[in-house]
C-alpha positions as CSV (number, residue, x, y, z in Angstrom):
1,M,0.0,0.0,0.0
2,R,1.1,3.6,-0.7
3,Y,0.9,5.7,2.4
4,L,2.1,9.3,2.2
5,N,5.3,9.5,4.2
6,L,4.2,10.1,7.8
7,K,7.1,12.4,8.5
8,T,6.1,14.5,5.5
9,A,2.5,14.6,6.6
10,A,3.5,15.6,10.1
11,V,5.8,18.4,8.8
12,A,2.9,19.7,6.6
13,F,0.5,19.7,9.5
14,L,2.9,21.5,11.8
15,S,3.7,24.0,9.1
16,A,0.0,24.9,8.9
17,L,-0.1,25.4,12.7
18,F,2.9,27.8,12.6
19,F,1.7,29.7,9.6
20,A,-1.9,30.2,10.4
21,G,-1.8,30.0,14.2
22,S,-4.1,27.0,14.0
23,V,-5.7,24.9,11.4
24,S,-9.0,26.7,10.6
25,A,-11.0,23.7,9.6
26,L,-10.9,19.9,9.2
27,T,-11.9,19.5,5.6
28,L,-13.2,16.2,4.2
29,T,-12.3,15.7,0.6
30,G,-14.7,14.0,-1.8
31,L,-12.6,10.8,-1.4
32,D,-13.1,11.0,2.4
33,V,-16.8,11.5,2.0
34,L,-17.2,8.6,-0.5
35,E,-15.1,6.3,1.8
36,R,-17.1,7.3,4.9
37,D,-20.3,6.5,3.1
38,G,-19.2,3.0,2.1
39,F,-18.7,3.7,-1.6
40,K,-22.5,3.2,-2.1
41,L,-22.5,5.2,-5.3
42,L,-20.0,2.9,-6.9
43,A,-21.4,-0.4,-5.7
44,G,-21.3,-3.2,-8.3
45,K,-19.6,-1.0,-10.9
46,R,-16.4,-1.3,-12.9
47,V,-14.6,1.9,-12.2
48,G,-11.9,3.9,-14.0
49,L,-10.0,6.2,-11.8
50,I,-8.2,9.3,-13.0
51,T,-5.7,10.0,-10.3
52,N,-2.1,10.5,-9.1
53,H,0.0,10.7,-6.0
54,T,-2.0,13.8,-4.7
55,S,-5.2,11.7,-4.2
56,V,-4.9,10.6,-0.6
57,D,-7.5,10.2,2.1
58,Q,-7.4,11.7,5.6
59,N,-5.3,8.7,6.7
60,G,-2.7,9.3,4.0
61,L,-3.7,6.3,1.9
62,N,-3.7,6.7,-1.9
63,A,-7.1,6.5,-3.7
64,V,-5.9,3.5,-5.7
65,D,-5.4,1.5,-2.6
66,V,-8.6,2.8,-1.0
67,F,-10.6,1.7,-4.1
68,H,-8.8,-1.6,-4.5
69,K,-9.6,-2.7,-1.0
70,A,-13.2,-1.4,-0.9
71,G,-14.7,-4.7,-2.0
72,N,-18.1,-3.6,-3.3
73,F,-16.9,-2.5,-6.7
74,K,-14.0,-3.3,-9.1
75,L,-11.2,-0.9,-9.9
76,A,-10.8,-1.8,-13.5
77,A,-8.5,1.0,-14.9
78,I,-6.2,3.8,-13.6
79,F,-5.6,6.9,-15.7
80,S,-2.6,9.2,-14.9
81,P,-2.0,12.9,-15.8
82,E,1.1,15.0,-16.5
83,H,4.0,14.3,-14.1
84,G,2.9,10.6,-14.0
85,F,1.0,8.4,-11.5
86,R,3.6,9.1,-8.8
87,G,4.1,12.8,-9.7
88,T,7.9,12.5,-10.1
89,E,8.3,13.5,-13.8
90,E,9.1,17.1,-14.8
91,G,6.6,19.2,-16.7
92,G,6.3,18.4,-20.4
93,V,7.8,14.9,-20.1
94,Y,5.6,12.3,-21.9
95,I,4.5,9.4,-19.8
96,A,4.1,5.8,-20.9
97,S,1.2,3.5,-19.9
98,S,2.0,0.7,-17.5
99,T,0.6,-1.6,-14.9
100,D,0.3,-0.8,-11.2
101,P,2.6,-3.2,-9.4
102,V,0.6,-3.3,-6.2
103,T,-2.9,-3.9,-7.6
104,G,-2.2,-5.3,-11.1
105,V,-4.6,-2.7,-12.6
106,P,-3.6,-1.2,-16.0
107,V,-2.4,2.5,-15.8
108,F,-3.3,4.4,-18.9
109,S,-1.2,7.6,-19.4
110,L,-3.2,10.7,-20.4
111,Y,0.0,12.5,-21.0
112,G,1.6,10.6,-23.8
113,K,2.8,11.9,-27.1
114,G,-0.3,12.8,-29.0
115,K,-2.4,10.9,-26.3
116,Q,-4.0,13.2,-23.8
117,R,-7.5,11.8,-23.9
118,P,-8.8,8.4,-22.9
119,S,-9.6,6.3,-26.1
120,P,-12.9,4.4,-26.7
121,G,-10.9,1.2,-26.1
122,M,-9.8,2.4,-22.7
123,L,-13.4,3.2,-21.7
124,K,-15.3,0.3,-23.3
125,D,-15.4,-2.0,-20.2
126,L,-16.1,0.7,-17.6
127,D,-19.4,1.6,-15.9
128,I,-18.2,5.0,-14.6
129,L,-15.1,7.3,-14.7
130,V,-14.0,9.0,-11.5
131,F,-11.6,12.0,-11.2
132,D,-9.7,12.6,-8.0
133,I,-6.6,14.9,-8.4
134,Q,-5.5,17.9,-6.3
135,D,-5.3,21.0,-8.5
136,I,-3.5,24.3,-7.6
137,G,-5.9,26.9,-8.9
138,A,-4.2,28.2,-12.0
139,R,-5.7,27.8,-15.5
140,F,-2.5,26.7,-17.1
141,Y,-1.8,23.9,-14.6
142,T,-2.8,20.9,-16.6
143,Y,-4.6,18.5,-14.2
144,L,-8.0,20.1,-14.8
145,T,-7.5,20.1,-18.6
146,T,-7.1,16.3,-18.2
147,M,-10.4,16.3,-16.4
148,G,-12.1,18.3,-19.1
149,Y,-10.8,16.1,-21.9
150,A,-11.9,13.0,-20.0
151,M,-15.4,14.5,-19.4
152,E,-15.8,15.0,-23.2
153,E,-14.7,11.5,-24.0
154,A,-17.0,10.1,-21.3
155,A,-19.9,12.1,-22.8
156,K,-19.2,10.5,-26.2
157,A,-19.1,7.1,-24.6
158,K,-22.3,7.7,-22.6
159,L,-20.3,6.9,-19.5
160,P,-21.2,8.6,-16.2
161,F,-18.5,10.8,-14.7
162,M,-17.8,11.5,-11.0
163,V,-15.6,14.2,-9.5
164,L,-14.3,13.6,-5.9
165,D,-13.9,17.3,-5.0
166,R,-10.8,18.8,-3.4
167,P,-10.0,22.3,-2.1
168,N,-8.8,25.1,-4.3
169,P,-5.5,25.4,-2.4
170,I,-5.3,29.2,-2.9
171,G,-8.9,29.9,-2.1
172,G,-11.8,31.3,-4.1
173,L,-10.2,34.6,-5.3
174,V,-10.2,35.4,-9.1
175,E,-7.6,37.3,-10.9
176,G,-6.1,37.8,-14.4
177,P,-7.5,37.8,-17.9
178,V,-10.2,35.4,-19.2
179,L,-8.8,33.2,-21.9
180,D,-9.4,34.7,-25.3
181,Q,-11.7,33.0,-27.8
182,G,-9.6,31.2,-30.4
183,V,-6.9,30.2,-28.0
184,S,-6.9,26.5,-27.2
185,A,-4.0,24.4,-25.9
186,F,-3.4,21.9,-23.1
187,T,-2.3,24.8,-20.9
188,A,-5.0,27.2,-22.2
189,Y,-8.2,25.3,-22.4
190,F,-11.0,26.7,-20.2
191,P,-12.4,30.2,-20.8
192,V,-11.6,31.3,-17.3
193,P,-9.2,33.7,-15.7
194,A,-5.6,32.7,-15.0
195,R,-6.5,32.3,-11.3
196,H,-10.0,30.9,-11.6
197,G,-11.2,30.4,-8.0
198,F,-12.9,27.0,-8.8
199,T,-12.5,23.7,-7.1
200,P,-12.3,20.7,-9.5
201,G,-16.0,20.0,-9.0
202,E,-17.0,23.5,-9.8
203,M,-14.8,23.6,-12.9
204,A,-16.5,20.3,-14.0
205,L,-19.9,21.9,-13.6
206,F,-18.8,25.0,-15.6
207,H,-17.2,22.9,-18.3
208,K,-20.3,20.7,-18.8
209,D,-22.4,23.8,-19.1
210,D,-20.0,25.7,-21.3
211,L,-19.8,22.9,-23.9
212,G,-23.3,21.6,-23.4
213,L,-22.0,18.2,-22.7
214,P,-24.7,15.4,-22.5
215,L,-22.9,14.0,-19.5
216,D,-24.2,12.2,-16.4
217,L,-22.1,14.2,-13.9
218,T,-21.9,13.7,-10.1
219,I,-19.8,15.8,-7.7
220,I,-19.0,14.4,-4.3
221,K,-18.7,17.7,-2.4
222,L,-16.1,18.7,0.2
223,E,-17.3,19.0,3.8
224,G,-15.9,21.8,6.0
225,W,-14.3,23.9,3.3
226,T,-15.0,27.6,2.6
227,R,-13.6,29.9,-0.1
228,D,-11.4,31.9,2.3
229,L,-9.2,28.9,3.3
230,F,-5.8,28.2,1.9
231,F,-4.6,24.6,1.8
232,D,-2.7,24.5,5.0
233,Q,-5.7,25.8,6.9
234,T,-7.8,22.8,5.9
235,G,-6.2,19.9,7.7
236,V,-6.0,18.0,4.4
237,V,-2.6,16.2,4.1
238,W,-0.2,18.0,1.9
239,T,1.7,16.3,-0.9
240,N,3.6,18.2,-3.6
241,P,1.2,18.4,-6.6
242,S,4.2,18.4,-9.0
243,P,8.0,18.4,-8.4
244,N,8.4,22.2,-8.4
245,I,5.3,23.1,-6.4
246,R,6.4,22.5,-2.8
247,N,4.3,24.7,-0.6
248,V,1.2,26.9,-0.5
249,D,3.2,30.2,-1.1
250,A,4.5,28.8,-4.4
251,E,0.9,27.9,-5.3
252,T,-0.2,31.4,-4.4
253,L,2.4,33.0,-6.7
254,Y,2.2,30.4,-9.5
255,P,-0.7,32.1,-11.5
256,G,1.7,35.1,-11.9
257,L,5.3,33.8,-11.7
258,G,4.3,30.9,-13.8
259,C,3.9,33.3,-16.7
260,F,7.7,33.8,-16.7
261,E,7.9,30.3,-18.3
262,A,6.7,32.1,-21.5
263,T,9.9,34.2,-21.4
264,N,13.6,33.7,-21.1
265,V,13.5,34.3,-17.3
266,S,14.1,31.4,-14.9
267,V,11.4,30.7,-12.3
268,G,13.8,28.7,-10.1
269,R,13.4,25.2,-11.4
270,G,16.6,23.4,-10.3
271,T,16.9,25.5,-7.2
272,S,15.5,25.4,-3.7
273,N,13.1,28.2,-4.5
274,P,10.9,27.2,-7.5
275,F,8.2,29.8,-8.1
276,L,9.3,31.9,-5.2
277,W,12.0,33.6,-7.2
278,F,12.8,34.7,-10.8
279,G,16.1,35.6,-12.4
280,A,18.6,35.5,-15.2
281,P,22.3,36.1,-15.6
282,W,21.7,39.4,-17.2
283,M,19.0,40.7,-14.9
284,K,19.4,44.0,-13.1
285,A,17.8,42.5,-10.1
286,G,18.6,45.3,-7.6
287,K,16.8,47.9,-9.6
288,I,13.9,45.6,-10.3
289,A,13.5,44.6,-6.6
290,K,13.6,48.2,-5.6
291,K,10.9,49.2,-8.1
292,L,8.7,46.3,-7.1
293,N,8.9,47.2,-3.4
294,K,8.0,50.8,-4.3
295,A,5.0,49.7,-6.3
296,G,3.1,48.8,-3.1
297,L,2.1,45.4,-4.3
298,A,0.0,43.9,-1.5
299,G,1.0,40.8,0.5
300,V,4.6,40.5,-0.7
301,K,8.2,41.8,-0.2
302,F,11.0,41.6,-2.7
303,S,14.8,41.1,-2.2
304,V,17.8,40.4,-4.4
305,K,18.9,36.7,-4.4
306,R,21.6,35.0,-6.5
307,L,21.0,31.4,-7.4
308,T,22.5,28.9,-9.8
309,P,19.8,26.5,-11.3
310,D,21.0,22.9,-11.8
311,K,18.5,22.3,-14.5
312,D,16.2,24.0,-17.0
313,V,16.8,27.6,-18.1
314,Y,20.4,28.8,-17.3
315,E,21.5,25.5,-16.0
316,G,24.8,25.9,-14.2
317,K,24.8,29.7,-14.6
318,L,24.8,32.2,-11.7
319,C,21.6,34.2,-12.0
320,E,20.8,37.6,-10.6
321,G,17.3,37.3,-9.3
322,V,14.4,38.6,-7.2
323,A,13.1,36.5,-4.3
324,V,9.4,37.0,-3.4
325,E,8.4,36.7,0.2
326,V,4.7,36.2,0.9
327,T,3.6,38.2,3.9
328,D,-0.2,38.2,3.5
329,R,-1.6,35.5,1.3
330,P,-5.1,36.7,0.9
331,A,-3.8,40.1,-0.3
332,V,-1.5,38.6,-3.0
333,R,-2.3,39.3,-6.6
334,A,0.2,37.2,-8.5
335,L,-0.7,38.5,-12.0
336,D,0.0,42.0,-10.8
337,I,3.5,40.9,-9.7
338,F,4.2,39.5,-13.1
339,T,2.9,42.6,-14.9
340,H,5.0,44.9,-12.8
341,A,8.1,42.7,-13.1
342,A,7.7,42.3,-16.8
343,Y,7.3,46.1,-17.2
344,W,10.6,46.8,-15.4
345,L,12.4,44.0,-17.1
346,N,11.4,45.6,-20.4
347,K,12.7,48.9,-19.1
348,Y,16.0,47.8,-17.6
349,N,16.8,44.7,-19.6
350,G,15.0,45.4,-22.9
351,K,17.8,44.0,-25.1
352,D,17.9,40.7,-23.2
353,F,14.4,40.2,-21.9
354,V,12.3,38.1,-24.3
355,M,8.6,37.4,-24.1
356,K,7.3,34.8,-26.5
357,P,4.1,36.2,-28.0
358,E,2.2,32.9,-28.5
359,E,3.3,31.4,-25.2
360,I,2.5,34.6,-23.3
361,R,-0.9,34.5,-24.9
362,K,-1.5,30.9,-23.7
363,M,-0.2,31.6,-20.2
364,T,-2.0,34.9,-19.5
365,G,-4.9,34.1,-21.7
366,T,-4.7,37.2,-23.8
367,G,-2.5,38.9,-26.4
368,D,-3.4,42.3,-25.0
369,L,-0.9,41.9,-22.1
370,Y,2.0,41.3,-24.4
371,D,1.0,44.1,-26.8
372,L,0.4,46.6,-23.9
373,L,3.7,45.8,-22.2
374,R,5.7,46.0,-25.5
375,S,4.1,49.3,-26.2
376,G,5.3,50.7,-22.9
377,A,1.9,50.8,-21.1
378,R,2.2,51.3,-17.4
379,P,1.4,48.3,-15.2
380,A,-1.7,50.0,-13.8
381,A,-3.2,50.3,-17.2
382,V,-2.4,46.7,-18.1
383,I,-4.0,45.4,-14.8
384,A,-7.1,47.6,-15.3
385,A,-7.6,46.0,-18.7
386,F,-7.6,42.4,-17.6
387,E,-9.6,43.1,-14.4
388,K,-12.3,44.6,-16.6
389,N,-12.0,41.5,-18.7
390,N,-12.8,39.1,-15.8
391,A,-15.6,41.1,-14.2
392,Q,-18.3,39.3,-16.3
393,F,-16.7,36.0,-15.5
394,K,-17.1,36.6,-11.8
395,K,-20.9,37.0,-12.3
396,T,-21.1,34.0,-14.6
397,A,-19.2,31.8,-12.1
398,E,-21.6,32.4,-9.3
399,K,-24.1,29.7,-10.5
400,Y,-21.4,27.0,-10.4
401,L,-20.1,27.7,-6.9
402,L,-20.7,24.9,-4.4
403,Y,-19.2,26.6,-1.3
404,K,-19.4,29.9,0.4
């Protein structure tokens, strides 16, 4: 059986106590609720489970083992997303299908070369498809795209679909531009803001409605979760959702700092500070940190920090960079940080700083941000443009919200 390392779980729990003063809630995930209720909704069924290492119950037991030992239904297939079933692969690395050595159940990769959807052959012997993966709240994080693709294929196969809901680890706040019409990629799929504010279950409801999917959809709701909670206030066991997302502060900053991956700036992959730092050998980090601190960006402080990544961009090269310290999570607006930083990089390092137009459009959701920044528009004007863009989404989203 695959238990989350107990030392890791204890450290995560104690970290929550020290950061928040106390854990604000004991949240039961959809998996916990389904398990508590004896898996009645799955009784007698052949089940396909879309999952990875993040799907653990309140005892630290992986969903595959929980399902396998349940006894009143059959776990017939496992489907894994980007980063693999165990979450150890770097982003963008294709994953092969395999067999789970513990249960003997086939594991179908939904992140293979040209294979990001379950095929009819994978689904033909199933009675229901279940999704249980911990997301991090950013549109360009791919786990929910995997869910969306699977929902569409389940609808075609007339196969019921169930989401075991999990918290949005950075709460219910919304920020950033809504994805432009005409943009569609694995990292740019749902017409939602960069920080969407949805749980997986809420995104599933939105996606079904948005596409008009003829899908029998069931959401097993969270218990004890509210939209103001960050992950380490829930009591849910932490596990890194992917190799370079290692804490809630990184998740909070990811919807903004993640956009640097559409540039030639390192986000700290291959260092001890991924997504808490950005840098490059040519960066005038002192000037940029000073400007960012003067900008009055809420909930964060900036300082100069030199790092040498051991992989990815600028591998083995000493980089001048800016470390981002989160001081007030609910106040943080990560897209604002990226917008201000990109503006000053353009000013101070214009000859070296490169934004890739198509990639920026996919990450931010709009070509306007690239065009405005390149034209020299001030950060306030850029931010105002995309906040206006997401105002209608906030109204539309209300009908899909399952939690206060």
